[in-house]
N, C-alpha and C positions, 0 to 999 in steps of 0.2 A: 839505397836507402826505403825503407819501405813508407809510404807515407800514414801519419798518422789518423788512426782510425774515430769518428766522432762516433757518440751515441746521439741515438735518434729519441728525441722527447717524444714520448705518448702523451697525449692530451689527456686529462680527468676528467671523469664523469661527472658531470653535475648535475648530482640529484636526480639524476634522471633512473628509472626501475626499469627492469625487463621483463617486467611481467605487464600482462594487459590490467588497464582500470576493471574493476570491478561493478559490475550495477547492485545498486541497496537491495538486500534483499530484506524478507521476512525471516527471523530470526529460529533457528529449528526448533528453540527448545519448545518457541509459542505456537508452532503448529501442531509441536506433539503435545502439550497440551490441551488446545483447544480439540484435537481428533480425541485423544483418548475420555475426556471430559466426555466427549457428544458419543462414542464410541460407547462406553461406562465398562471395558476390558480389555485384558491387556493387546498389544499389536506389536506384531512380528517386525523386526529393521525391515525387511524386502515390502513390507504390504508398506510400513510407514515410507519408507524413498518412494515409492509408487505415488504417494499421500502427496510428499512434497513435491514433487517434481509438477503434481497436479497442481498446486495449491500457487506456482508460481508461472506455471502459464496461464494462469484465472486471473492472478493480480497485474501479470504482464495485460492481458488481452481486455482485463476492466481499465484501465490507466491508459492505453490504447483509444479503447474509447470514448473516455472522456477527455482526452486533448481532442479526440477527432470534433466532440460535439461543441467543445468551448471553442473551437477554429469557426467550424459553421457558423455560430453565430457572433465572430468577428473580435471576441475579448482574448485576454492572456490569462483570466485567472479562474479556475473551474469552481461554479457557483454548488450549491445544494441542487438548486432544479436540475442541472445537469445528470447527476446521480440518481437523483431522480425519473427523470426520462430514462435512465440505464436501467435502472431497476422496475420499470413497467415493462421494458423492450426483455428483460428476462424472465415474466412472469413471477417477480417477486412480488411485487406492488401493482394491486389490483384496485377498483373501485370499491372491491369487499374487503380490501385487507390492505388501508391506508398504510403510508408511512409510518406515522407518526405511531400509529399501532403497535407494528416491528420494533422501532426505536423500543417503546414501554415492554414489550416482552421479551427481546432480548438483553437489554444492554440492563448495567445497573443503574443506578440511581443518581448517581453523580452526572451519568454522562449524559440520563435524561433531562438533565436540569437546564445541561447547557443544548441541548439540541431543539429543546419541545416549549416555545414560549408558554410562561404561567402569569397570566395577571395575581399582583400582591395590593396588599393595601396602598391606598395612596396613589389610585390610578395608575400606577408602575406597569409596566409588563418586563420580565426575566427571559431571557438574557436578551439586553439592551442590543439594536442591531446599529 
């Protein structure tokens, strides 16, 4: 007589994905909107793809630099001073062009209120630290 064949049990997958986890990215629509606003003319797909790759690399390098500055200072949190040092090294912030001037020039009022301290009545400074 033939021996009875038994089926093998296949272990179930426990919610694991076959794909690698993706790094967070700046949304394509935001990059496209900003670039079109600054260029003020239509942009081809090929040109936009190059702009998108460049912006991804730029933000990756920016975050790596900020991480290095924070680690060098012995902290675990990135502070505004780290960003100012980075922008100074990139030549965006100079003695003639301080960070507050850049904020006032390029950001909308609601962001300016959050970033630049302003004295109001009652001897209060907004935003509080």
